[in-house]
C-alpha positions, -999 to +999 in steps of 0.1 A: +320-217-089+304-236-060+288-268-072+252-275-065+239-309-052+207-322-066+187-355-066+171-370-097+146-398-090+135-418-121+131-455-126+147-451-161+177-431-149+201-451-170+185-437-201+193-402-189+231-404-187+236-376-214+214-353-193+235-361-162+268-354-179+254-321-193+243-310-158+277-320-144+294-298-169+271-270-158+281-272-122+256-296-107+264-328-088+236-352-095+227-380-071+203-406-087+175-427-073+153-453-091+124-454-068+104-431-044+115-450-013+152-446-023+146-410-030+131-404+005+160-422+021+186-401+002+168-368+011+168-377+048+206-383+047+218-355+023+214-318+018+201-313-017+193-280-033+165-294-054+148-327-063+139-338-099+110-363-094+095-386-120+058-388-116+053-424-131+075-447-110+067-483-100+060-488-063+057-455-045+043-431-072+058-397-078+028-379-062+030-401-031+067-395-029+061-358-033+036-357-005+058-376+019+088-356+010+070-323+016+057-335+049+092-337+062+111-312+040+085-285+033+110-259+019+129-283-004+121-274-041+108-302-062+105-303-100+080-328-112+087-347-145+060-368-162+049-384-194+013-376-188-004-343-198-036-351-178-049-320-162-057-336-128-021-348-124-008-313-130-033-299-105-024-325-079+013-317-083+008-280-083-014-282-053+014-300-035+036-269-040+060-281-066+084-255-080+080-265-117+064-291-139+080-306-171+065-330-197+087-359-211+106-361-233+128-333-218+160-321-233+190-310-212+184-273-217+148-276-204+161-291-172+188-265-169+163-237-174+140-252-148+168-255-123+179-219-128+143-207-125+140-227-092+173-220-076+184-187-091+150-170-095+153-146-065+189-137-073+182-131-110+151-110-103+171-090-077+199-083-102+175-074-129+155-051-106+187-033-095+199-030-131+165-016-142+163+010-114+199+021-121+187+028-157+156+047-145+173+066-117+188+091-141+155+095-160+136+102-129+162+127-118+159+145-152+121+145-150+122+161-115+142+190-129+115+199-154+086+223-148+061+196-138+024+200-133+006+181-105-003+150-126+033+147-136+044+149-100+019+122-092+035+100-119+070+106-104+056+095-070+041+064-087+074+055-101+092+060-068+067+038-050+070+011-077+107+009-074+105+010-036+083-021-037+104-038-063+137-031-044+120-044-012+118-078-029+154-077-041+167-068-006+195-047-022+202-023+007+227-001-012+201+005-040+174+012-013+196+039+001+200+055-033+162+053-038+157+068-003+179+098-013+161+103-046+128+102-028+140+128-003+150+151-032+117+145-049+098+155-017+119+187-014+111+197-050+074+187-047+070+208-015+084+238-033+060+232-062+030+229-039+039+260-020+040+280-053+006+267-065-016+255-036-033+288-028-037+298-064-054+264-072-079+268-043-088+303-055-093+292-091-062+309-105-036+282-110-029+260-140-038+222-140-052+219-105-055+184-091-086+168-078-088+179-041-105+164-011-135+187-015-139+181-053-134+143-053-169+131-045-186+152-071-161+142-098-156+105-091-184+092-070-216+112-079-215+100-116-217+064-104-250+071-087-266+074-122-260+037-129-284+010-116-259-008-094-255+000-057-223+020-049-200+013-019-174+038-008-147+023+014-127+051+029-097+036+047-084+064+069-047+072+064-041+048+035-010+057+016-005+048-021+022+022-013-002+005+011-029+003-015-004-013-040+005-039-013-032-049-007-043-045-043-035-082-053-059-094-025-086-070-036-082-079-072-091-115-065-126-103-061-128-071-081-115-057-113-099-023-112-117+002-135-096+032-127-067+039-104-060+076-098-041+098-074-057+130-059-045+156-035-055+159+002-061+195+013-040+210+040-039+202+069-037+166+057-056+153+087-090+137+092-108+167+107-101+189+076-096+165+047-123+139+055-149+165+064-141+183+031-146+150+012-180+143+026-192+180+025-178+188-009-166+220+006-134+235+021-133+238+059-141+275+061-171+270+038-183+242+061-179+264+091-198+293+073-226+272+058-231+246+086-216+260+118-234+234+138-214+207+119-180+222+123-160+217+155-130+240+160-095+230+172-093+227+210-129+217+214-137+186+236-162+174+209-152+148+183-144+166+151-158+140+127-192+133+141-211+150+113-198+133+082-231+117+075-252+149+076-225+167+056-227+140+029-265+142+029-263+180+023-238+175-005-261+149-022-290+173-020-269+201-036-259+177-064-295+167-070-289+131-059-307+126-025-304+088-027-311+063-001-278+057+018-261+043+048-231+056+067-209+032+088-178+040+108-157+010+119-132+014+147-136-021+163-136-057+150-170-064+163-185-035+143-169-049+112-183-083+118-218-069+122-215-049+090-204-080+071-234-099+083-257-070+072-247-070+035-281-082+023-297-051+038-270-027+026-274-036-010-309-022-009-294+012-006-281+032-036-250+044-016-232+028+013-203+046+030-178+026+051-151+045+070-125+021+083-101+035+109-075+007+113-046+023+094-050+056+112-051+037+146-020+019+136-002+051+128-011+066+162-004+034+181+031+033+166+039+066+182+026+055+216+032+017+219+066+001+219+053-032+206+038-016+175+070+003+169+088-030+168+062-046+145+062-016+121+098-006+125+102+008+089+083+015+057+084-021+045+072-034+079+045-007+080+032-020+046+034-056+057+014-051+089-013-033+068-015-064+045-016-088+074-044-067+090-066-068+058-061-106+053-074-112+089-099-084+095-137-083+091-130-059+062-121-089+041-155-104+048-171-071+039-152-070+006-162-106-002-199-097+006-198-068-018-180-089-045-208-115-042-233-089-055-233-067-086-220-034-072-195-006-078-168+000-052-147+031-046-117+026-024-101+058-012-087+077+018-086+111+033-048+115+037-016+096+040+013+097+064+051+101+065+078+087+086+093+117+103+130+120+111+141+156+113+129+178+143+124+215+137+118+240+166+087+261+169+077+286+196+042+300+202+017+307+229+000+280+249-030+278+226-012+266+195-023+232+183-005+200+193-002+181+159+035+174+151+031+182+113+010+214+114+004+242+139-024+268+141-020+297+164-007+333+169+028+347+170+045+315+161+083+315+155+099+288+133+125+283+106+108+295+075+128+272+052+114+242+070+077+250+069+050+263+046+030+291+061-005+302+052-005+336+070-041+344+061-065+315+067-090+329+042-065+323+014-064+286+023-101+283+030-093+275+066-112+286+097-098+318+112-100+309+148-089+338+170-076+370+156-042+369+139-042+331+135-020+315+109-012+279+099+022+264+093+029+229+078+061+209+083+077+201+049+091+168+038+099+145+068+103+172+095+082+174+127+076+203+150+091+202+185+089+229+213+123+240+228+112+228+262+121+191+267+133+191+231+155+160+233+129+140+252+102+147+225+126+141+197+135+107+211+098+098+215+085+108+181+115+105+157+109+077+131+071+076+138+044+079+111+027+113+113+003+133+091-010+168+088+019+184+069+032+187+033+048+157+016+041+134-013+032+105+011+006+126+030-010+145+001-007+123-030-033+096-022-053+070-041-089+067-054-097+035-071-130+026-088-137-012-090-164-035-104-173-069-091-160-098-113 
């Protein structure tokens, strides 16, 4: 076993010889120092894995030594040892980014445990994570073979996301490949399940339907309006469940999570359909029939989401809750900053809706801009850039502003996205829609096993469009490509994040209810 070099600085080091012999037997080569100045000189001349530092030394104190050491060797782990249990000393040491803190007298096993925690923490966690996933891999596989309902599929997806995030930390590439394969199999089975049940659920015939886009507001938001506190809805466009789990720790600094659920986006899992359904409380064909002036068909030059506010007002009236409200769509930083500054006025409303478009813009930009492709090169990087954005965006100021007041907050989204990798050919006339994950049109030809088709739009509560129109949705991680210039389009869009089709990532999406702390 490779021996590990450490430094122990203590003015009473001669009294610690039994500890030094114990550590030597455990594989540690211990260099000693009796003062802070000597310790700093040794650190400059040697390559130590960790420093054990006595807080109460004559001359340069332990804390002073620590500060000087960290100024030059920021990443060198330091374990502080002290006789004092005074809280301010602990706070000073912890604030200086120590790795551990021990109170004298210490026994050799305490020192050994602290060293292992400090030096082997990442390795031990990685090994434990890998071992735990290996054990659960079989159980997840057995579960997927059962006749699951939608909630049980949502639980499978939660578990897969959990292990994806845990294995990200462990950096075990072989286990990540196994998880990726299991996730692909889960998506395949989930798509079959949805194809068998989706139309039945929409028509009130299936068993155990999920909450859908058009039923979510009534079920989860409207009841909050009966309470005295203002309610904020933060709809982050295109936010996947794994992205929520990545930003959750930051949000939880200011809010406590009351409920965390998953619900189902309708198809197509795109903004025009899913978000309008959320605000209207109606399926797309119902919006078109009841409010034709608020529905914009495919192919129109008009924006397809300009009427969310009046659609929400209509839904509130139908629910008997015509409350005072505001609607705010944020697509630029300056808009976010202005909204954060207006928080005092917003809390005078019963309901405040904030639609934030960054994640959706990131997804589209990744398809079109090489620099974004490089920054968000894979799933882990895609999550990371979402976290970085939140930490540095005006949305963080908006969240802090809400947290400073007694409010309810609902964080949700309209759909997710999936990283596409497998092209599938489709042929149709020039009027079929351009989205890579779903197509609407006449006379379309495609591989039936690679897409879910709704032949009669009425069954899926979708606008009919022209006569003989049908809708097809790419399954799993496939994307539609026309035969013309096939290779060119595949090269451009492969491994980009897309939405509109049928997959766990696009349709199983979060809704979280939070309270201010």
